[in-house]
VEXMAR-168476 format. One record per residue: x, y, z of N, C-alpha, C in turn. Coordinates in steps of 0.2 Angstrom, whole numbers, padded with zeros to 4 digits, always signed. Layout:
<atoms>
XYZXYZXYZ;...
</atoms>
This chain:
<atoms>
-0157-0183-0288-0163-0180-0293-0159-0174-0299;-0162-0177-0304-0159-0173-0311-0164-0168-0312;-0169-0166-0309-0173-0161-0311-0171-0154-0310;-0171-0150-0315-0169-0143-0313-0173-0139-0309;-0172-0136-0304-0176-0133-0299-0173-0125-0299;-0179-0123-0297-0179-0115-0295-0177-0115-0288;-0169-0112-0287-0167-0111-0280-0166-0105-0279;-0168-0103-0270-0166-0098-0269-0160-0100-0264;-0154-0095-0265-0149-0096-0261-0150-0090-0256;-0150-0092-0250-0151-0086-0245-0145-0087-0240;-0141-0081-0237-0137-0081-0234-0138-0074-0230;-0134-0073-0224-0133-0068-0220-0129-0062-0223;-0130-0057-0222-0127-0051-0226-0124-0046-0220;-0118-0042-0221-0117-0038-0216-0120-0032-0217;-0124-0031-0222-0128-0025-0223-0133-0025-0227;-0139-0021-0228-0144-0022-0232-0143-0021-0237;-0148-0025-0242-0147-0025-0250-0153-0026-0251;-0155-0023-0258-0161-0025-0261-0162-0031-0264;-0169-0033-0264-0169-0041-0268-0166-0039-0275;-0164-0043-0277-0162-0043-0284-0155-0041-0285;-0151-0040-0280-0144-0039-0280-0140-0044-0283;-0134-0042-0286-0131-0048-0288-0125-0050-0286;-0123-0046-0281-0117-0047-0276-0110-0048-0280;-0110-0046-0287-0104-0048-0289-0098-0044-0287;-0099-0037-0285-0092-0035-0280-0090-0039-0274;-0096-0042-0270-0095-0046-0264-0091-0052-0266;-0093-0055-0272-0090-0062-0274-0084-0061-0275;-0079-0055-0276-0072-0055-0277-0068-0055-0271;-0072-0055-0265-0069-0055-0259-0069-0062-0256;-0063-0064-0254-0062-0069-0249-0066-0072-0245;-0069-0067-0240-0075-0068-0235-0080-0070-0239;-0081-0070-0245-0089-0072-0248-0087-0078-0251;-0082-0081-0250-0080-0089-0255-0086-0095-0255;-0087-0094-0249-0094-0098-0247-0101-0099-0251;-0102-0091-0251-0107-0089-0256-0107-0091-0262;-0101-0090-0265-0098-0089-0271-0098-0096-0274;-0095-0101-0271-0093-0107-0271-0100-0112-0272;-0105-0110-0267-0111-0114-0269-0115-0110-0274;-0116-0104-0275-0118-0101-0281-0118-0104-0287;-0110-0106-0287-0108-0108-0295-0108-0115-0296;-0108-0120-0289-0110-0127-0290-0118-0127-0292;-0122-0124-0289-0130-0124-0291-0130-0122-0299;-0127-0117-0301-0127-0117-0307-0124-0122-0312;-0120-0123-0309-0115-0130-0314-0120-0135-0315;-0124-0136-0309-0130-0141-0308-0136-0141-0313;-0136-0135-0317-0141-0134-0320-0148-0130-0318;-0146-0127-0312-0154-0125-0308-0153-0118-0310;-0159-0114-0309-0162-0107-0310-0160-0104-0303;-0155-0100-0301-0153-0097-0295-0155-0090-0294;-0158-0089-0289-0158-0082-0286-0154-0081-0280;-0152-0075-0279-0147-0072-0274-0152-0068-0268;-0151-0071-0262-0154-0065-0257-0150-0064-0251;-0147-0058-0248-0144-0057-0244-0148-0054-0237;-0148-0057-0232-0152-0055-0227-0149-0052-0221;-0150-0045-0219-0147-0042-0214-0151-0042-0208;-0155-0035-0208-0160-0033-0203-0167-0034-0203;-0169-0036-0208-0177-0036-0212-0178-0043-0214;-0182-0046-0210-0184-0053-0213-0188-0054-0216;-0191-0047-0218-0197-0047-0223-0194-0049-0230;-0189-0047-0232-0186-0047-0238-0185-0056-0240;-0185-0059-0236-0184-0067-0236-0190-0070-0237;-0198-0068-0233-0204-0069-0235-0206-0066-0241;-0205-0060-0243-0206-0058-0249-0205-0062-0255;-0199-0064-0254-0195-0066-0260-0198-0074-0260;-0199-0077-0256-0202-0084-0256-0210-0084-0258;-0213-0079-0256-0221-0078-0257-0222-0075-0265;-0218-0071-0266-0218-0069-0274-0215-0074-0278;-0209-0077-0277-0205-0080-0283-0207-0087-0282;-0208-0090-0277-0209-0096-0275-0205-0101-0277;-0199-0103-0274-0193-0107-0275-0196-0114-0274;-0192-0118-0277-0194-0124-0276-0191-0127-0270;-0183-0124-0268-0179-0125-0264-0178-0120-0261;-0176-0118-0254-0170-0112-0251-0165-0115-0249;-0159-0114-0253-0153-0117-0250-0150-0112-0244;-0151-0115-0238-0151-0111-0232-0142-0110-0230;-0139-0105-0231-0133-0104-0228-0134-0096-0224;-0139-0096-0221-0139-0090-0215-0137-0093-0209;-0131-0089-0208-0127-0090-0201-0129-0085-0194;-0134-0082-0196-0137-0076-0191-0142-0071-0194;-0143-0066-0191-0147-0062-0191-0144-0056-0188;-0144-0049-0190-0141-0045-0188-0134-0044-0185;-0131-0049-0187-0123-0051-0185-0125-0055-0179;-0130-0059-0176-0131-0061-0170-0131-0070-0173;-0126-0074-0171-0126-0081-0174-0132-0085-0171;-0134-0082-0164-0138-0086-0160-0146-0085-0163;-0146-0082-0169-0153-0081-0172-0153-0086-0179;-0148-0090-0179-0147-0094-0185-0152-0099-0186;-0155-0101-0180-0160-0106-0179-0167-0103-0182;-0167-0097-0180-0174-0092-0181-0175-0093-0188;-0171-0092-0193-0172-0092-0200-0174-0098-0202;-0171-0104-0200-0174-0112-0201-0181-0111-0199;-0182-0109-0194-0189-0109-0191-0194-0106-0196;-0192-0101-0198-0195-0095-0202-0198-0100-0210;-0192-0102-0211-0193-0107-0218-0198-0112-0216;-0198-0114-0211-0202-0120-0209-0208-0118-0209;-0210-0112-0207-0218-0110-0206-0220-0108-0213;-0215-0106-0217-0217-0103-0224-0217-0111-0227;-0218-0117-0225-0218-0123-0228-0215-0123-0236;-0209-0121-0236-0204-0122-0241-0198-0127-0240;-0197-0131-0244-0192-0136-0242-0185-0132-0243;-0181-0135-0238-0174-0129-0237-0169-0134-0235;-0162-0132-0237-0156-0137-0235-0154-0136-0228;-0150-0140-0226-0147-0140-0220-0150-0142-0213;-0148-0139-0208-0151-0142-0201-0159-0142-0199;-0162-0143-0196-0169-0142-0193-0167-0137-0189;-0174-0134-0187-0171-0126-0182-0170-0130-0176;-0173-0136-0173-0172-0138-0167-0165-0141-0166;-0162-0143-0171-0157-0147-0171-0150-0141-0171;-0151-0134-0174-0149-0128-0173-0147-0124-0167;-0154-0125-0163-0153-0122-0157-0151-0127-0151;-0151-0133-0152-0146-0137-0147-0138-0137-0149;-0138-0137-0154-0130-0136-0156-0127-0130-0155;-0131-0125-0156-0128-0118-0155-0127-0117-0146;-0130-0122-0142-0129-0121-0135-0125-0126-0132;-0119-0124-0132-0114-0128-0130-0115-0134-0124;-0117-0131-0119-0120-0135-0113-0126-0140-0116;-0131-0137-0119-0137-0141-0119-0134-0147-0124;-0131-0148-0129-0128-0152-0133-0125-0157-0131;-0120-0154-0124-0116-0159-0121-0121-0163-0116;-0127-0160-0113-0130-0164-0109-0135-0170-0112;-0137-0168-0119-0141-0174-0122-0135-0178-0124;-0129-0177-0126-0124-0182-0128-0123-0186-0122;-0122-0184-0115-0121-0186-0110-0125-0191-0108;-0132-0190-0110-0136-0194-0107-0138-0200-0112;-0134-0199-0119-0135-0205-0123-0127-0209-0122;-0124-0208-0116-0118-0211-0115-0111-0209-0120;-0111-0203-0123-0107-0200-0126-0104-0196-0123;-0095-0197-0121-0093-0195-0119-0091-0186-0122;-0091-0182-0116-0090-0175-0118-0086-0172-0111;-0083-0167-0113-0078-0165-0107-0082-0162-0101;-0081-0163-0095-0085-0160-0089-0084-0152-0089;-0089-0150-0089-0092-0144-0090-0096-0140-0085;-0095-0134-0084-0101-0129-0080-0101-0123-0083;-0108-0120-0084-0110-0114-0086-0111-0109-0081;-0107-0103-0084-0107-0097-0079-0112-0091-0083;-0117-0091-0079-0122-0085-0082-0117-0079-0081;-0121-0074-0087-0119-0067-0085-0121-0062-0081;-0127-0065-0080-0131-0061-0073-0129-0062-0067;-0125-0066-0066-0122-0069-0059-0115-0067-0059;-0115-0066-0052-0107-0064-0050-0104-0069-0049;-0099-0071-0052-0095-0078-0050-0089-0075-0045;-0088-0080-0040-0085-0079-0035-0080-0084-0035;-0082-0089-0036-0078-0096-0035-0080-0102-0041;-0074-0106-0043-0075-0110-0048-0074-0117-0045;-0079-0119-0043-0078-0127-0041-0079-0133-0046;-0080-0131-0051-0080-0137-0057-0081-0133-0063;-0077-0136-0069-0074-0143-0069-0067-0141-0066;-0063-0147-0065-0057-0147-0064-0053-0143-0069;-0047-0140-0065-0042-0136-0070-0036-0140-0072;-0033-0140-0076-0035-0134-0081-0041-0135-0087;-0042-0130-0088-0049-0129-0092-0049-0123-0099;-0055-0124-0103-0054-0120-0107-0061-0115-0106;-0061-0109-0108-0067-0104-0107-0068-0101-0114;-0075-0103-0114-0078-0102-0121-0085-0098-0120;-0087-0093-0126-0094-0092-0126-0099-0096-0126;-0104-0096-0123-0109-0102-0124-0112-0103-0131;-0113-0099-0133-0117-0099-0140-0114-0094-0145;-0107-0097-0147-0104-0093-0151-0101-0100-0156;-0100-0098-0161-0098-0102-0167-0090-0100-0170;-0087-0105-0173-0081-0103-0177-0076-0101-0174;-0075-0103-0167-0071-0101-0161-0070-0094-0161;-0075-0091-0162-0076-0083-0161-0075-0084-0152;-0070-0081-0150-0070-0078-0143-0064-0085-0140;-0061-0086-0143-0055-0093-0141-0048-0090-0143;-0045-0089-0138-0037-0089-0140-0033-0091-0135;-0027-0090-0135-0025-0093-0129-0024-0092-0123;-0028-0086-0122-0030-0084-0115-0036-0088-0112;-0038-0093-0117-0046-0096-0115-0044-0102-0111;-0036-0105-0111-0035-0110-0108-0032-0106-0101;-0035-0109-0095-0033-0107-0088-0032-0113-0083;-0027-0112-0079-0025-0118-0076-0025-0116-0068;-0028-0109-0067-0029-0108-0059-0035-0104-0058;-0039-0102-0052-0044-0100-0052-0045-0093-0053;-0041-0089-0051-0040-0082-0054-0040-0080-0061;-0036-0084-0066-0035-0083-0072-0043-0086-0076;-0045-0091-0073-0053-0093-0075-0058-0088-0072;-0058-0085-0068-0061-0080-0066-0061-0074-0071;-0056-0073-0072-0054-0066-0077-0057-0068-0084;-0055-0074-0086-0058-0075-0092-0066-0076-0093;-0069-0078-0089-0075-0078-0087-0078-0071-0088;-0076-0067-0084-0078-0061-0084-0077-0058-0092;-0071-0059-0096-0071-0057-0102-0076-0058-0105;-0076-0065-0106-0082-0068-0110-0088-0065-0108;-0090-0064-0103-0096-0060-0100-0098-0053-0103;-0091-0048-0103-0092-0043-0105-0090-0041-0113;-0085-0044-0114-0084-0044-0124-0089-0048-0127;-0091-0052-0125-0097-0056-0130-0104-0053-0128;-0106-0053-0121-0112-0052-0119-0116-0059-0121;-0111-0063-0117-0114-0070-0118-0113-0074-0111;-0117-0079-0110-0115-0083-0103-0108-0087-0107;-0104-0089-0100-0098-0093-0103-0099-0100-0100;-0095-0103-0105-0095-0111-0102-0087-0113-0101;-0086-0116-0096-0079-0118-0094-0079-0125-0094;-0075-0128-0099-0074-0137-0099-0068-0139-0098;-0068-0144-0096-0061-0148-0094-0056-0148-0099;-0051-0145-0100-0045-0146-0104-0045-0154-0105;-0045-0155-0113-0043-0162-0114-0037-0162-0120;-0031-0165-0116-0026-0164-0121-0027-0171-0125;-0024-0171-0132-0023-0175-0137-0024-0172-0144;-0025-0178-0149-0027-0176-0154-0033-0173-0157;-0033-0168-0162-0040-0166-0164-0043-0167-0171;-0048-0171-0170-0051-0172-0177-0057-0170-0178;-0058-0170-0184-0065-0167-0187-0068-0171-0193;-0075-0173-0189-0078-0180-0193-0085-0176-0197;-0085-0176-0203-0091-0174-0207-0096-0180-0207;-0102-0178-0207-0107-0182-0208-0113-0180-0213;-0115-0184-0217-0120-0183-0222-0127-0186-0223;-0132-0184-0223-0139-0188-0224-0144-0187-0218;-0150-0189-0219-0155-0191-0215-0156-0196-0211;-0159-0200-0214-0159-0207-0211-0153-0212-0212;-0151-0212-0218-0146-0215-0219-0139-0211-0220;-0135-0213-0216-0128-0207-0215-0122-0210-0217;-0119-0205-0221-0113-0206-0223-0106-0203-0218;-0102-0205-0217-0097-0203-0213-0091-0201-0218;-0089-0196-0219-0083-0195-0224-0076-0195-0221;-0071-0195-0225-0066-0196-0224-0063-0191-0217;-0059-0194-0212-0059-0189-0205-0054-0184-0207;-0053-0178-0204-0049-0174-0205-0047-0173-0197;-0040-0170-0197-0037-0168-0192-0033-0162-0192;-0033-0159-0187-0028-0152-0185-0021-0154-0181;-0016-0152-0187-0009-0154-0182-0006-0146-0181;-0004-0145-0174-0002-0141-0172+0005-0139-0174;+0008-0141-0178+0015-0141-0180+0019-0138-0175;+0023-0132-0175+0028-0130-0171+0026-0129-0164;+0019-0130-0163+0017-0127-0156+0019-0133-0150;+0022-0133-0144+0024-0137-0141+0021-0139-0134;+0018-0135-0132+0014-0133-0125+0008-0138-0128;+0008-0143-0124-0001-0146-0124-0005-0143-0123;-0005-0137-0118-0012-0132-0116-0012-0127-0122;-0008-0126-0127-0007-0121-0132-0010-0125-0138;-0012-0132-0139-0015-0134-0145-0022-0134-0144;-0024-0129-0146-0031-0128-0146-0033-0124-0154;-0039-0125-0155-0042-0123-0161-0045-0115-0160;-0039-0110-0158-0041-0104-0158-0043-0100-0164;-0047-0095-0163-0048-0091-0171-0044-0090-0175;-0038-0089-0172-0033-0087-0176-0030-0094-0179;-0030-0099-0174-0028-0107-0178-0031-0107-0183;-0038-0106-0182-0044-0109-0189-0043-0103-0195;-0042-0097-0195-0045-0093-0199-0038-0087-0201;-0033-0088-0197-0028-0081-0198-0021-0086-0202;-0022-0086-0208-0016-0088-0213-0010-0087-0211;-0008-0081-0210-0001-0081-0207+0000-0083-0201;-0003-0083-0196-0002-0086-0190-0002-0094-0191;-0007-0097-0195-0005-0104-0197+0001-0106-0199;+0004-0101-0204+0011-0102-0206+0015-0101-0202;+0014-0096-0198+0020-0096-0193+0021-0102-0188;+0015-0104-0187+0017-0110-0182+0015-0117-0185;+0015-0117-0191+0015-0123-0194+0009-0128-0193;+0002-0125-0192-0003-0127-0192-0007-0129-0198;-0009-0135-0198-0012-0138-0203-0017-0142-0203;-0023-0142-0208-0028-0147-0207-0026-0151-0212;-0026-0158-0211-0024-0162-0215-0029-0168-0215;-0028-0173-0218-0032-0181-0218-0028-0185-0213;-0034-0186-0208-0029-0190-0203-0026-0197-0205;-0021-0198-0202-0016-0204-0202-0015-0206-0196;-0011-0212-0197-0008-0215-0191-0012-0217-0186;-0018-0216-0187-0021-0219-0181-0022-0225-0179;-0022-0226-0172-0022-0233-0169-0028-0237-0172;-0027-0243-0171-0031-0248-0174-0037-0248-0171;-0043-0248-0176-0050-0247-0173-0052-0239-0171;-0048-0235-0171-0050-0230-0170-0056-0226-0175;-0055-0226-0180-0059-0225-0185-0065-0226-0185;-0066-0233-0184-0072-0236-0185-0077-0233-0178;-0072-0232-0172-0075-0229-0166-0079-0223-0168;-0074-0218-0170-0076-0211-0172-0082-0212-0176;-0082-0217-0182-0087-0216-0185-0096-0218-0182;-0094-0224-0178-0100-0225-0173-0102-0221-0168;-0098-0218-0166-0101-0212-0159-0102-0206-0163;-0100-0204-0169-0102-0198-0174-0110-0200-0177;-0110-0206-0179-0119-0208-0182-0122-0208-0175;-0120-0210-0170-0125-0210-0164-0126-0202-0162;-0121-0200-0161-0123-0192-0159-0127-0189-0163;-0126-0189-0170-0130-0186-0176-0139-0187-0174;-0138-0194-0174-0146-0196-0172-0149-0192-0165;-0143-0194-0160-0146-0192-0152-0147-0184-0154;-0144-0181-0158-0145-0174-0159-0151-0171-0164;-0153-0176-0167-0159-0175-0172-0156-0172-0178;-0149-0173-0180-0148-0168-0185-0149-0172-0190;-0149-0169-0196-0152-0171-0203-0147-0166-0208;-0147-0167-0215-0143-0164-0219-0135-0166-0219;-0132-0162-0215-0125-0161-0215-0124-0159-0208;-0117-0161-0205-0114-0158-0200-0107-0160-0198;-0104-0156-0193-0097-0159-0193-0097-0158-0185;-0091-0165-0183-0090-0165-0176-0083-0163-0174;-0082-0159-0170-0076-0158-0167-0074-0161-0162;-0069-0166-0161-0067-0171-0157-0059-0171-0154;-0060-0173-0149-0052-0175-0145-0052-0183-0144;-0046-0185-0145-0044-0192-0142-0038-0190-0138;-0040-0194-0131-0034-0192-0127-0030-0198-0127;-0022-0197-0125-0017-0203-0125-0019-0209-0124;-0024-0210-0119-0026-0217-0118-0033-0218-0123;-0034-0216-0128-0039-0217-0133-0046-0217-0132;-0049-0213-0127-0054-0209-0124-0056-0204-0131;-0062-0205-0132-0066-0200-0137-0070-0196-0134;-0068-0189-0134-0073-0184-0133-0075-0180-0138;-0082-0179-0138-0084-0173-0142-0084-0167-0140;-0081-0162-0143-0081-0154-0140-0084-0150-0144;-0087-0151-0149-0092-0146-0153-0095-0150-0157;-0103-0148-0159-0105-0150-0163-0107-0145-0169;-0106-0146-0175-0108-0140-0180-0113-0142-0184;-0119-0139-0183-0125-0140-0189-0123-0135-0193;-0125-0137-0200-0124-0132-0206-0118-0128-0205;-0111-0134-0205-0105-0130-0204-0102-0127-0212;-0097-0123-0211-0096-0119-0217-0095-0125-0225;-0097-0122-0230-0098-0127-0235-0093-0124-0241;-0088-0120-0239-0083-0117-0242-0080-0123-0246;-0077-0122-0251-0072-0128-0255-0067-0130-0253;-0063-0125-0248-0056-0127-0245-0059-0128-0238;-0065-0128-0235-0066-0132-0227-0068-0139-0227;-0068-0140-0220-0067-0148-0220-0072-0152-0223;-0077-0150-0224-0085-0156-0226-0083-0157-0235;-0082-0150-0237-0079-0150-0244-0073-0156-0245;-0069-0154-0243-0062-0158-0242-0063-0166-0241;-0067-0166-0236-0069-0174-0235-0074-0176-0239;-0078-0173-0242-0082-0177-0249-0077-0177-0255;-0073-0173-0256-0068-0174-0261-0064-0180-0261;-0061-0180-0255-0059-0187-0253-0061-0193-0256;-0067-0193-0254-0073-0199-0254-0076-0199-0262;-0072-0195-0267-0075-0195-0271-0082-0193-0273;-0084-0188-0270-0088-0184-0270-0087-0177-0274;-0086-0175-0279-0085-0167-0280-0090-0164-0278;-0086-0157-0277-0090-0152-0275-0097-0151-0278;-0098-0150-0284-0104-0148-0288-0109-0154-0285;-0106-0160-0284-0110-0167-0283-0113-0166-0276;-0107-0163-0271-0109-0163-0265-0114-0158-0263;-0116-0153-0266-0119-0147-0266-0126-0150-0269;-0126-0154-0274-0133-0157-0277-0137-0162-0271;-0132-0167-0268-0133-0170-0264-0137-0166-0257;-0134-0162-0256-0138-0157-0250-0146-0154-0253;-0144-0153-0259-0152-0150-0262-0158-0156-0262;-0155-0162-0264-0159-0168-0264-0160-0169-0257;-0158-0171-0252-0159-0172-0244-0165-0166-0243;-0164-0160-0244-0170-0155-0242-0177-0157-0243;-0177-0163-0249-0184-0165-0251-0186-0170-0246;-0183-0174-0242-0186-0178-0237-0182-0178-0230;-0182-0172-0228-0179-0169-0221-0186-0170-0216;-0185-0173-0212-0191-0172-0208-0194-0166-0205;-0190-0160-0206-0195-0155-0204-0198-0153-0210;-0198-0154-0215-0202-0152-0222-0208-0156-0223;-0213-0155-0226-0219-0158-0227-0219-0160-0235;
</atoms>
């Protein structure tokens, strides 16, 4: 699509700002790299771009769309009032306002945000996931009958490894019960306990609606960490540069894969993408065990689009430069099945 568009770049903000605010101060901070990277790419592609941060008043988004009538909303809102589980509601609102928008449809966001629900759907489609059980925060937990230990305990509806640390991997019932209680109390969420799968951790990015493109596969290497149960993508392992450097943790392009594994990963991720009604772009977090079994751990609808994150790095490897990637995502917004 070569047409120059009027685009509203909408994102969640940690505080309220007025419409028309330029975010010049914020864009100097590393935490705002995604917003800045997308903004600059849209401008590079020749589009007219307005910025809108949304914190606790959804009316600013409604008013901006009604009054300025963008051709498309580039949606990178990850929550509302700092609640990530409300990410889906922003997409539902855009759908109701009948404006084309980028990224996943609201149903896919709902499904992927709920780790248990997404795993149930994948299991129905014969896609392997770790055995799991959900422990609800309003019910007292006395025993852990399943899954078998060791296991990893996570918040049910959180993203970006929030709530995951080395203490999340438990190998006895007492530790498991303590971690479930911790998740209930500290995150105010249900907890999901998943069978721990030792093995290599891969990240597979997929772009498209009906026609899908699987980008070059990435892998998290755990460097100096020798204990198999410590090789997990904790919050620190993902986001703390000093911690990553200390333990030699790196995200690299996958190599030395057994024959046929890349083809299997590509097929499984395409199948899962369609099973979950995903569109636009997504990332799958995968474990491959020593015996070659493939497990989908997490499904990320609307994953991070920063230049240094997985999907952009994979796109670059596939000769899709960053500006071209962002333009491709804009183009996909006009034939998503959630837009009319």
